[in-house]
C-alpha positions in Angstrom: -26.7 34.2 -50.7 -25.5 31.8 -53.4 -27.8 31.0 -56.3 -27.7 28.3 -58.9 -30.1 27.2 -61.5 -30.5 24.1 -63.6 -33.0 23.1 -66.3 -34.8 19.8 -66.3 -34.3 17.5 -63.4 -36.6 15.7 -61.0 -37.1 14.5 -57.5 -33.9 12.5 -57.5 -31.8 15.5 -58.5 -33.4 17.6 -55.9 -32.6 15.1 -53.2 -29.0 14.8 -54.2 -28.7 18.6 -54.4 -30.0 19.0 -50.9 -27.7 16.4 -49.4 -24.6 17.8 -51.2 -25.1 21.4 -50.5 -26.2 21.0 -46.9 -23.2 18.7 -46.1 -20.8 21.2 -47.5 -22.1 24.0 -45.2 -22.2 22.7 -41.7 -22.5 19.4 -39.8 -25.4 18.6 -37.6 -29.1 17.6 -37.7 -31.3 18.8 -40.5 -35.0 18.8 -41.2 -36.6 19.0 -44.6 -39.8 21.0 -45.3 -41.8 21.0 -48.5 -44.1 23.8 -49.7 -46.1 24.1 -53.0 -48.5 26.4 -54.7 -51.5 25.9 -57.0 -50.6 26.1 -60.7 -51.6 29.4 -62.3 -52.0 30.6 -65.8 -49.3 32.9 -67.0 -50.1 36.1 -69.0 -48.0 38.1 -71.5 -46.4 41.0 -69.8 -48.2 44.4 -70.2 -47.9 45.9 -66.7 -47.0 44.7 -63.2 -50.7 43.8 -62.8 -50.4 41.0 -65.5 -47.6 39.2 -63.5 -48.4 36.2 -61.4 -47.0 36.6 -57.9 -46.2 33.8 -55.5 -45.5 34.2 -51.8 -43.3 31.8 -49.7 -42.0 31.8 -46.2 -38.5 30.4 -45.4 -38.0 29.5 -41.7 -35.0 30.5 -39.6 -31.8 28.4 -39.6 -32.4 27.3 -43.2 -29.2 26.2 -44.9 -30.5 25.4 -48.4 -33.6 26.3 -50.3 -34.5 24.7 -53.6 -37.3 26.0 -55.9 -38.6 23.4 -58.4 -40.3 25.5 -61.1 -42.7 23.4 -63.1 -44.3 24.8 -66.3 -46.7 22.9 -68.7 -48.9 23.7 -71.6 -52.7 23.1 -72.0 -55.0 23.6 -74.9 -58.7 22.7 -74.8 -58.3 20.7 -71.6 -55.5 18.5 -73.0 -51.8 18.7 -73.3 -50.7 21.5 -75.5 -48.2 19.7 -77.7 -48.9 22.0 -80.6 -48.6 25.2 -78.6 -45.5 27.3 -79.5 -42.6 27.5 -77.0 -42.6 30.8 -75.2 -39.9 31.8 -72.8 -40.9 32.2 -69.1 -39.2 34.8 -67.0 -39.1 34.3 -63.2 -38.0 36.9 -60.6 -36.9 36.2 -57.0 -36.6 38.6 -54.1 -36.5 38.3 -50.3 -38.5 40.5 -48.0 -40.8 42.1 -50.6 -42.1 41.6 -54.1 -39.6 42.0 -56.9 -39.5 45.4 -58.7 -39.4 44.3 -62.3 -38.9 46.2 -65.6 -38.8 43.8 -68.5 -39.6 46.5 -71.1 -36.9 48.8 -70.0 -39.2 51.7 -69.1 -37.9 54.8 -67.3 -38.6 54.9 -63.6 -40.0 58.1 -62.1 -37.6 60.7 -60.8 -36.3 60.1 -57.2 -37.2 56.4 -57.3 -34.8 53.8 -55.8 -35.0 50.4 -57.5 -34.2 47.4 -55.3 -32.3 44.6 -56.9 -33.9 41.2 -57.9 -32.6 37.9 -59.4 -34.0 36.9 -62.8 -34.3 33.4 -64.3 -35.4 32.5 -67.7 -36.9 29.0 -68.4 -36.7 27.2 -71.7 -38.6 24.2 -72.8 -37.0 20.8 -72.6 -40.1 18.7 -73.6 -43.0 19.4 -76.0 -45.5 20.3 -73.3 -43.5 20.4 -70.0 -40.3 21.9 -68.6 -38.8 22.0 -65.1 -36.2 24.5 -63.8 -34.4 24.2 -60.5 -33.2 27.3 -58.6 -31.3 26.8 -55.4 -30.2 29.4 -52.8 -27.6 28.5 -50.2 -28.2 30.0 -46.8 -31.2 32.1 -47.9 -32.4 34.9 -45.8 -35.3 33.9 -43.5 -38.8 35.3 -43.8 -40.9 36.2 -46.8 -39.8 35.4 -50.3 -41.6 36.4 -53.5 -41.6 34.9 -57.0 -43.0 36.7 -60.0 -43.5 35.0 -63.4 -44.8 36.1 -66.8 -44.7 35.4 -70.6 -43.1 37.8 -73.1 -45.1 40.7 -74.4 -47.4 39.6 -77.2 -48.3 41.4 -80.4 -51.5 43.0 -79.0 -53.9 41.0 -81.1 -57.5 41.1 -79.8 -59.0 37.6 -79.8 -62.6 36.7 -79.4 -63.2 34.5 -76.4 -64.2 31.0 -77.5 -63.2 31.4 -81.2 -60.5 28.8 -80.8 -58.8 26.8 -78.1 -56.3 29.1 -76.4 -52.8 27.9 -75.5 -52.4 28.2 -71.7 -49.0 28.2 -70.0 -49.4 27.0 -66.3 -46.7 27.7 -63.8 -46.3 25.9 -60.4 -43.4 26.7 -58.0 -42.5 24.2 -55.3 -40.1 25.0 -52.4 -38.0 22.5 -50.5 -36.0 23.8 -47.6 -33.5 22.1 -45.3 -33.0 23.7 -42.0 -30.6 23.0 -39.1 -32.1 21.8 -35.8 -30.8 22.8 -32.4 -28.3 25.5 -33.5 -26.3 26.4 -30.3 -26.9 29.9 -29.0 -24.1 32.0 -27.6 -25.0 34.3 -24.8 -23.0 37.6 -24.9 -20.3 37.7 -22.2 -20.2 34.0 -21.5 -17.3 31.7 -22.5 -18.3 28.2 -23.5 -16.2 25.2 -24.2 -16.8 23.8 -27.7 -15.5 20.8 -29.7 -15.3 20.1 -33.4 -15.5 16.3 -33.7 -13.1 14.3 -35.8 -15.4 13.8 -38.8 -17.0 17.2 -38.8 -15.7 20.0 -41.0 -17.6 22.8 -39.4 -19.9 23.9 -36.5 -22.6 26.5 -36.6 -23.6 28.9 -33.7 -25.7 32.0 -33.4 -26.1 35.0 -31.2 -28.9 37.5 -31.0 -28.1 41.2 -31.4 -30.6 43.5 -29.6 -31.4 47.1 -30.3 -28.8 49.9 -29.5 -25.8 47.7 -30.3 -22.9 49.4 -32.1 -20.5 46.5 -32.3 -20.4 42.7 -32.2 -17.1 40.8 -31.5 -16.7 37.0 -31.7 -13.7 35.7 -29.8 -12.2 32.3 -30.3 -9.5 31.3 -27.8 -7.8 28.3 -26.2 -7.6 26.3 -29.4 -6.0 22.9 -29.0 -5.9 19.6 -30.7 -6.8 16.7 -28.4 -5.7 17.6 -24.9 -2.5 19.6 -25.7 -2.0 23.0 -27.1 -0.6 22.9 -30.6 1.5 25.3 -32.6 -1.3 26.2 -34.9 -5.1 26.4 -34.8 -6.6 25.1 -38.1 -9.9 27.0 -37.7 -11.6 29.8 -39.6 -14.3 32.1 -38.3 -17.2 33.3 -40.5 -19.9 35.7 -39.5 -23.2 36.7 -41.2 -26.5 38.3 -40.2 -29.9 36.5 -40.5 -28.6 33.4 -42.2 -25.6 30.9 -42.0 -22.4 32.3 -43.4 -21.3 31.9 -47.0 -17.9 31.7 -48.6 -17.9 35.5 -49.1 -19.1 36.4 -45.6 -16.9 38.2 -43.1 -14.2 35.8 -42.1 -11.1 35.7 -39.9 -8.4 33.0 -40.0 -7.2 31.7 -36.6 -3.6 30.5 -37.1 -2.4 30.7 -33.5 -3.6 28.6 -30.5 -4.2 31.8 -28.6 -7.2 32.3 -30.9 -8.6 35.2 -32.9 -11.5 37.6 -33.0 -13.9 38.8 -35.6 -15.4 42.3 -35.3 -18.6 43.4 -36.8 -19.2 47.2 -36.4 -22.8 48.4 -36.5 -24.6 45.0 -36.7 -28.2 44.8 -37.6 -30.5 45.2 -34.7 -33.0 42.7 -33.6 -31.5 39.9 -35.7 -29.6 36.7 -35.3 -25.9 36.6 -36.3 -24.6 33.2 -37.3 -21.0 32.1 -36.6 -19.5 29.3 -38.6 -16.3 27.7 -37.1 -14.7 25.9 -40.1 -11.8 23.5 -40.1 -9.0 24.5 -42.5 -6.9 21.4 -42.2 -7.5 17.8 -43.0 -10.0 16.0 -40.7 -8.4 13.5 -38.4 -8.4 14.9 -34.9 -10.9 16.6 -32.6 -10.4 20.3 -32.0 -11.3 22.0 -28.7 -11.7 25.7 -28.3 -13.6 28.4 -26.4 -16.1 30.7 -28.0 -17.6 33.9 -26.7 -19.6 36.8 -28.1 -19.5 40.4 -26.9 -21.9 43.2 -27.7 -20.9 46.9 -27.5 -23.8 48.8 -26.0 -24.0 52.2 -27.8 -26.2 53.6 -25.1 -23.4 53.0 -22.5 -20.1 53.6 -24.3 -17.1 51.7 -23.0 -19.3 48.8 -21.6 -19.9 45.4 -23.0 -23.4 44.0 -22.6 -23.7 40.8 -20.5 -26.7 38.6 -21.1 -27.6 36.0 -18.6 -30.4 33.5 -18.6 -32.7 36.1 -16.9 -31.7 39.1 -19.0 -34.1 40.6 -21.4 -32.6 40.9 -24.9 -35.9 40.8 -26.7 -34.8 37.4 -28.0 -37.3 35.3 -30.0 -39.1 32.6 -28.1 -37.6 29.6 -30.0 -33.9 30.5 -29.7 -32.4 27.0 -29.6 -30.1 25.7 -26.9 -27.4 27.7 -25.2 -23.9 26.7 -26.3 -25.2 23.4 -27.3 -26.3 22.5 -23.8 -29.7 21.0 -23.2 -30.5 23.4 -20.3 -29.3 26.6 -18.7 -27.7 24.8 -15.8 -24.4 24.3 -17.5 -23.8 28.0 -18.2 -20.6 29.4 -16.6 -20.7 32.2 -14.1 -20.7 35.7 -15.4 -17.5 36.2 -13.4 -15.5 34.5 -16.1 -16.8 36.7 -18.8 -14.6 39.2 -20.7 -15.7 42.7 -19.9 -14.8 45.8 -21.9 -12.2 46.7 -19.3 -10.0 43.8 -20.4 -11.0 43.5 -24.0 -9.4 45.7 -26.6 -11.7 46.5 -29.5 -9.8 46.5 -32.7 -10.9 50.0 -33.8 -13.0 52.1 -31.5 -13.7 54.6 -34.2 -15.5 51.9 -36.2 -18.0 51.5 -33.4 -18.9 55.1 -33.5 -21.3 56.8 -33.1 -22.2 56.0 -29.5 -26.0 56.2 -29.0 -27.8 58.8 -30.9 -31.3 59.6 -29.7 -33.8 58.0 -31.9 -37.2 59.7 -32.4 -40.0 57.3 -33.1 -42.8 58.0 -35.5 -46.5 57.5 -34.9 -48.3 55.3 -37.4 -51.7 56.5 -38.7 -53.4 54.0 -41.1 -55.9 55.7 -43.4 -56.5 52.9 -45.9 -54.8 50.0 -47.5 -51.2 51.1 -48.3 -52.2 54.6 -47.2 -50.2 55.1 -44.0 -48.7 58.3 -42.6 -45.8 58.3 -40.1 -46.1 61.4 -37.9 -43.1 62.6 -35.9 -43.8 63.7 -32.3 -43.6 67.5 -32.1 -43.3 67.5 -35.9 -43.4 67.7 -38.9 -40.8 70.5 -38.5 -37.6 69.0 -37.1 -34.2 70.5 -36.1 -30.8 69.0 -37.0 -28.2 70.1 -34.5 -24.7 70.9 -35.7 -22.8 68.5 -33.4 -24.7 65.2 -34.0 -27.1 63.6 -36.4 -30.8 63.4 -35.9 -32.3 59.9 -36.2 -35.9 58.8 -36.9 -37.3 55.3 -37.0 -40.1 54.1 -39.3 -41.6 50.7 -38.7 -43.2 48.8 -41.6 -45.3 45.9 -40.6 -44.5 42.4 -42.0 -46.3 41.5 -45.2 -48.9 44.3 -44.8 -46.7 47.2 -45.9 -44.4 45.6 -48.5 -46.8 45.9 -51.4 -46.9 49.7 -51.5 -44.4 52.6 -52.0 -42.4 54.2 -49.1 -42.2 57.9 -49.7 -39.8 60.4 -48.1 -39.9 64.2 -48.6 -37.5 66.7 -47.0 -37.8 70.5 -47.3 -35.1 72.8 -45.9 -36.1 76.0 -44.3 -33.4 78.2 -45.9 -34.0 81.0 -43.4 -32.6 78.8 -40.6 -29.2 78.6 -42.2 -28.3 82.1 -41.0 -26.2 82.9 -44.0 -24.2 79.6 -44.0 -23.8 77.5 -47.1 -25.6 74.6 -45.3 -26.3 71.1 -46.6 -28.2 68.4 -44.9 -27.3 64.8 -45.8 -29.7 62.0 -45.0 -29.3 58.2 -45.0 -32.2 55.8 -45.0 -31.1 52.4 -43.9 -32.9 49.2 -43.0 -32.2 47.5 -39.7 -29.7 50.0 -38.2 -29.0 53.7 -38.4 -26.0 54.7 -40.4 -24.3 57.8 -41.7 -20.6 57.3 -42.0 -17.6 59.3 -43.2 -15.6 62.2 -42.2 -16.1 65.9 -42.9 -14.9 65.4 -46.5 -17.2 62.6 -47.6 -20.6 61.3 -46.5 -21.6 57.7 -47.3 -24.7 55.6 -46.6 -22.9 52.3 -47.3 -20.4 50.0 -45.6 -19.1 46.6 -46.6 -22.1 44.9 -45.0 -24.7 47.6 -45.1 -26.4 49.6 -47.8 -28.8 52.4 -47.8 -30.4 55.3 -49.8 -29.0 58.8 -49.7 -30.8 62.2 -49.9 -29.6 65.7 -49.5 -31.0 69.3 -49.4 -29.1 72.6 -49.6 -29.6 76.3 -50.1 -29.8 75.9 -53.9 -32.0 72.8 -53.9 -34.1 72.9 -50.7 -36.5 70.0 -51.6 -35.5 66.3 -51.9 -37.7 63.2 -52.4 -37.2 59.5 -52.3 -39.5 56.7 -53.3 -38.9 53.0 -52.7 -41.4 50.7 -54.4 -42.1 47.5 -52.5 -39.9 48.2 -49.5 -38.7 45.6 -47.1 -40.6 45.4 -43.9 -39.1 46.0 -40.5 -37.6 49.2 -39.0 -36.1 51.8 -41.3 -33.8 54.5 -39.8 -33.5 58.0 -41.3 -30.2 59.7 -40.2 -29.8 63.4 -40.9 -26.6 65.4 -40.5 -25.9 69.0 -41.3 -22.5 70.3 -42.7 -21.4 73.6 -44.1 -19.3 74.0 -47.2 -15.8 75.5 -46.9 -12.7 75.9 -49.0 -11.3 72.5 -48.0 -14.5 70.5 -48.1 -17.1 70.1 -45.4 -17.0 71.4 -41.9 -19.4 71.2 -38.9 -21.8 74.1 -38.8 -21.1 76.2 -35.7 -24.2 77.1 -33.7 -26.5 76.6 -36.7 -29.3 74.1 -36.4 -31.0 73.3 -39.7 -34.8 73.4 -39.7 -36.5 70.8 -41.9 -40.0 69.8 -42.9 -40.0 66.0 -42.9 -42.9 63.9 -44.4 -42.9 60.2 -44.5 -45.8 58.1 -45.8 -46.7 54.8 -47.5 -48.8 55.0 -50.6 -50.2 52.4 -53.0 -48.5 53.7 -56.1 -46.1 56.4 -57.2 -48.0 59.7 -57.5 -51.2 57.8 -57.9 -50.0 56.7 -61.4 -50.3 60.2 -62.8 -52.8 61.4 -65.5 -52.3 58.4 -67.8 -52.5 55.6 -65.3 -54.7 53.9 -62.8 -53.5 52.5 -59.4 -55.0 49.0 -58.9 -55.0 46.9 -55.8 -54.0 43.3 -56.6 -54.2 40.1 -54.6 -52.5 36.8 -54.6 -54.0 34.4 -52.1 -53.9 36.4 -48.9 -51.2 38.9 -50.0 -52.2 42.4 -51.2 -50.0 44.7 -53.4 -50.6 47.6 -55.7 -49.4 48.5 -59.2 -50.0 51.0 -61.9 -51.9 50.2 -65.1 -50.9 52.7 -67.8 -52.9 53.9 -70.7 -52.5 55.7 -74.0 -49.0 54.3 -74.7 -47.5 55.5 -71.4 -45.5 53.0 -69.4 -43.3 52.7 -66.3 -43.9 52.2 -62.6 -45.5 55.7 -62.3 -46.8 55.9 -65.9 -44.3 58.6 -66.6 -42.4 57.1 -69.6 -43.8 58.8 -72.7 -41.5 57.1 -75.3 -44.5 55.4 -77.0 -47.2 57.7 -75.7 -50.2 58.9 -77.8 -50.2 62.6 -78.6 -53.3 64.7 -77.8 -54.1 65.0 -81.5 -53.9 61.2 -82.0 -56.2 60.7 -78.9 -58.7 63.2 -80.3 -58.6 61.6 -83.8 -59.2 58.1 -82.4 -62.1 59.3 -80.2 -63.8 61.2 -83.1 -63.4 58.2 -85.5 -64.9 55.7 -83.0 -67.8 58.1 -82.1 -68.6 59.6 -85.4 -68.5 56.3 -87.3 -71.7 55.4 -85.5 -73.5 58.1 -87.6 -73.5 55.5 -90.4 -76.6 54.2 -88.6 -78.6 57.2 -89.8 -79.3 55.8 -93.3 -80.6 52.5 -91.8 -82.8 54.5 -89.4 -84.2 56.6 -92.3 -84.7 53.5 -94.4 -86.5 51.8 -91.6 -88.8 54.8 -91.0 -89.6 55.1 -94.7 -90.5 51.4 -94.7 -92.6 51.8 -91.5 -90.2 49.6 -89.5 -90.6 51.7 -86.3 -89.4 49.0 -83.8 -86.3 48.4 -85.9 -85.6 52.1 -86.3 -85.8 52.6 -82.5 -83.3 49.8 -82.0 -80.9 51.4 -84.5 -81.2 54.7 -82.7 -80.5 53.1 -79.4 -77.4 51.4 -80.8 -76.1 54.5 -82.4 -76.6 56.6 -79.2 -75.0 54.2 -76.7 -72.2 53.1 -79.0 -71.2 56.7 -79.5 -71.1 57.6 -75.8 -69.6 54.2 -74.8 -66.6 54.8 -77.1 -66.3 58.4 -75.8 -66.0 57.0 -72.3 -63.8 54.0 -73.2 -60.8 56.0 -74.4 -57.4 55.4 -72.7 -56.2 59.0 -72.7 -57.5 62.3 -71.5 -60.0 62.8 -74.3 -62.8 61.1 -72.4 -66.5 61.9 -71.9 -68.8 59.7 -69.8 -72.5 60.6 -69.4 -73.0 57.7 -67.0 -71.2 54.8 -65.4 -68.8 52.9 -67.7 -70.4 49.5 -67.0 -73.8 50.8 -67.9 -72.6 52.2 -71.2 -70.8 49.0 -72.1 -73.8 46.9 -71.4 -76.1 49.1 -73.5 -73.6 49.2 -76.3 -73.3 45.4 -76.4 -77.0 44.9 -76.1 -77.8 47.4 -78.9 -75.3 45.8 -81.2 -76.8 42.3 -80.7 -80.3 43.6 -80.9 -79.6 45.3 -84.2 -78.5 42.0 -85.7 -81.5 40.2 -84.2 -84.2 42.5 -85.4 -82.7 42.9 -88.8 -82.6 39.2 -89.5 -86.0 38.6 -88.0 -87.5 41.4 -90.1 -86.0 39.7 -93.2 -88.0 36.6 -92.4 -91.3 38.6 -92.9 -93.3 36.8 -90.1 -96.7 37.6 -88.9 -96.7 40.9 -86.8 -97.6 39.1 -83.6 -94.9 36.5 -84.0 -92.3 39.1 -84.9 -93.1 41.2 -81.8 -92.9 38.1 -79.5 -89.5 37.2 -81.0 -88.3 40.8 -80.5 -89.2 40.8 -76.9 -87.9 37.3 -76.2 -84.6 38.2 -77.9 -84.2 41.3 -75.8 -84.7 39.4 -72.6 -82.4 36.5 -73.5 -79.7 38.7 -74.8 -79.7 40.8 -71.6 -79.3 37.6 -69.6 -76.5 36.3 -71.9 -74.6 39.6 -71.7 -74.9 39.7 -67.9 -73.3 36.2 -67.8 -70.4 36.9 -70.2 -70.2 40.0 -72.4 -67.1 38.9 -74.4 -68.1 35.3 -75.2 -68.3 34.1 -78.8 -71.7 32.6 -78.5 -73.2 35.8 -77.3 -72.7 37.1 -80.8 -73.0 33.8 -82.9 -75.9 32.3 -80.9 -78.6 34.9 -81.5 -77.3 35.5 -85.1 -77.4 31.8 -86.0 -80.8 31.3 -84.4 -82.3 34.3 -86.2 -80.8 33.1 -89.5 -82.3 29.7 -88.9 -85.8 31.3 -88.4 -85.3 33.3 -91.6 -84.2 30.2 -93.5 -87.3 28.3 -92.4 -89.6 31.1 -93.3 -88.0 31.5 -96.8 -88.0 27.8 -97.4 -91.7 27.6 -96.5 -92.6 30.4 -98.9 -90.4 28.9 -101.6 -92.3 25.5 -101.3 -95.7 27.1 -101.1 -95.1 29.4 -104.1 -93.0 26.9 -106.0 -90.6 29.8 -106.7 -87.4 30.9 -105.1 -87.9 33.5 -102.4 -87.1 36.4 -102.6 -88.5 36.1 -106.0 -86.6 38.9 -107.9 -83.0 38.6 -109.0 -82.6 42.3 -108.5 -83.2 41.8 -104.8 -80.5 39.2 -104.6 -78.0 41.1 -106.8 -78.3 44.6 -105.5 -79.3 44.1 -101.9 -78.8 40.6 -100.3 -75.5 39.7 -101.8 -73.8 43.1 -101.2 -75.3 43.3 -97.6 -74.0 39.7 -96.8 -70.6 40.5 -98.3 -70.3 43.7 -96.3 -71.4 42.0 -93.0 -69.0 39.1 -93.6 -66.1 41.6 -94.2 -67.0 43.4 -90.9 -67.0 40.1 -89.0 -63.6 39.1 -90.6 -62.1 42.4 -89.6 -63.4 42.1 -86.1 -62.3 38.6 -85.6 -58.9 38.3 -87.4 -57.5 41.8 -88.1 -58.3 44.0 -85.0 -55.3 44.6 -82.7 -54.7 47.1 -79.9 -52.6 49.3 -82.2 -55.1 49.5 -85.0 -58.2 49.3 -82.9 -59.3 52.9 -83.4 -59.6 52.7 -87.1 -60.4 49.0 -87.6 -63.2 49.2 -85.1 -64.5 52.4 -86.8 -64.6 50.6 -90.1 -66.5 47.8 -88.3 -69.1 50.3 -87.2 -69.5 51.6 -90.8 -69.7 48.2 -92.4 -72.2 46.8 -89.9 -74.4 49.9 -90.4 -74.1 49.7 -94.1 -75.0 46.0 -94.2 -78.2 46.8 -92.3 -79.2 49.3 -94.9 -78.8 46.7 -97.6 -80.4 43.8 -95.8 -83.4 45.5 -94.3 -86.4 44.3 -96.4 -88.6 46.8 -98.3 -92.1 47.7 -97.0 -94.6 44.8 -97.5 -97.0 45.3 -100.3 -100.7 44.9 -99.5 -102.3 41.7 -100.6 -105.0 42.0 -103.3 -107.3 39.5 -101.6 -108.9 41.5 -98.8 -111.3 40.0 -96.4 -114.8 41.5 -96.6 -115.8 44.2 -94.2 -118.5 43.6 -91.6 -121.8 45.0 -92.7 -123.5 47.6 -90.7 -127.2 47.3 -90.3 -129.4 50.4 -89.7 -133.1 51.1 -89.9 -133.8 48.0 -92.0 -131.3 49.0 -94.7 -127.9 47.5 -95.6 -125.4 49.9 -97.1 -123.2 48.4 -99.8 -119.9 50.2 -100.4 -116.8 49.6 -102.5 -114.4 47.6 -100.4 -111.3 48.8 -102.3 -112.2 52.4 -101.5 -112.3 51.5 -97.8 -108.8 50.1 -98.1 -107.6 53.2 -99.8 -106.4 51.3 -102.9 -108.4 53.2 -105.5 -109.3 56.8 -106.4 -112.3 58.0 -104.3 -113.5 60.2 -107.2 -114.2 57.1 -109.3 -116.1 55.3 -106.7 -119.9 55.1 -106.5 -122.4 53.4 -104.3 -123.2 50.1 -106.0 -126.6 49.6 -104.4 -128.8 50.1 -101.4 -130.2 46.8 -100.3 -133.1 46.2 -98.1 -132.6 43.9 -95.2 
């Protein structure tokens, strides 16, 4: 795969790029396909869950893929020309989502990290930029793109306070694929021609399962109708996609031809052969081309595939040898069998066929799959050959989890030998190469993951996040240590406990993380969301983790700071504001237990569901502001009670719609302040004197209360961040409670003008009493009956 990138550009550049790159790869007929995705808002990176993931599918026979990466800014529904330029990081990976680590956190132990390609976009225009990323001969199948903004400063912003700068990202994919790529059938020799003006020709052959070697043989090279002294051709071979400049190649200098050998090819995949002209174009070149498969299940034989043979070949496999039908295929009698073909290195095709034990797939839940071994989980590794197991991961469905492998050695089975079991986990084909001195899970064209267990370390684990789908093969081989290296263990079979399963996250994200199931369109994947300063793919990196003492301190500060509502409660009770006091008690109670349940670490205590506690905390806070301001208006009791009830219902509805909106806080507060201002203005006009009438009330209560409340709002809106949340929010609790104590009005004094009491009539007499005594405003000892009046 060759990758290039370019900033800026447009449709004209994309078209020229497609033509130039495709023309340089192979000659033939090409079709262009176009794919696009809906623009999405990018988020600052905090965890894998904050990354935007895009899923594409590249068809087979694709010779060039070009991604057009469009990014633009928006602010308040218009172009964000005033938004700052923030770099955008894009990751590419074929087969599974990219495993990214932009913060450099440590991966959990025994975790294998697949490679990804990273691209950084910079801005070329004030509100728009375009990046182009092209891949020559991309691997077919699923491709994934992940994009995010840099990590921010952790400032907590109030929703709706100002127009947020949004960075939208839209990837577009343009692919150019070859049409009608000729298919080579193993064992058949076909006549081919490279036309005068063509520099190359592309072919493909399908490699079925249990194939230990693939050989491409070019022979009978001639220019025109006569054999020449040289053959200006070059063979290139690659799996899954058309060959590149660094693919396996073989020069063909002689007219007799050449051969290109591929030991241990990938099973159930197409192999592409590129016949390339090395000289100057000018004459047509004729040659014969054939492919041979070495069947590992039948050593010494070459597999022959005819039109009626079953190679488990895909349905749309193109045309055979460039012919429009099967009728032109030569007879199998002219094929080159293994008896008259000399393989270059028979040892490179070893091993012959190892028995492969399949696994039984048991799906428990999403990304929760166990692979059971028949007659397992205890397996035996014989001393003379490896033991091979297959694990099949379904396309798309299984690539968003973690593939886990655990091996335990039964040390009692070693019978006193210093035994070691080596394992190789490879994708596409089983592999465990090397002599008795060294063991390797890699070749020039294949790579894998290695594990080992021995008498000193009998347990080994391997985790692969976001594994590629398809068939994985686990090859186990037992060797015993000797003075000169490793030797086969004589008559000792190693007993192992083997466990393989697919999980959503690594170790369920541990104590300080939560495994979340994420979705992008119709694709599901899982990732950890870490808390309390922990980071990494398994929330195991404690470089910036909060200590237990810090967690306990932050929890106590957030909870105990609510005790500042006790003075307002006592003031309200002393002033006979019973409804207001009950609201303050409600707020104090639920705010305390909400923050006890909202902690990121292990110092957590929840008396009920988190959502219920959060709703009650928000409702209590808004109701405290509402009842305090309404009580300052000094309305008639019936009007005040109606407003209290109406406010509770409307605030409950608003919080259910959006708990973090700005107007949920400002709307009720401004409406209550408006009611209070109207009531105060009415009293001022009626009395022709400023209300409240005393300067002491303004100086010692209203002004300090307003100043404290304003300071609390300023801290909440402009100072609070994720790092200082525990003490800034605690100060917010104390300031809000303190402002309530200052702003709550004193108890209303009784009015001197009291309405007369109703007169009771009895037996023709009317009892006249002192009205002030009935109201309890005078001393009863000084009261006398004024008169007894006849009716």
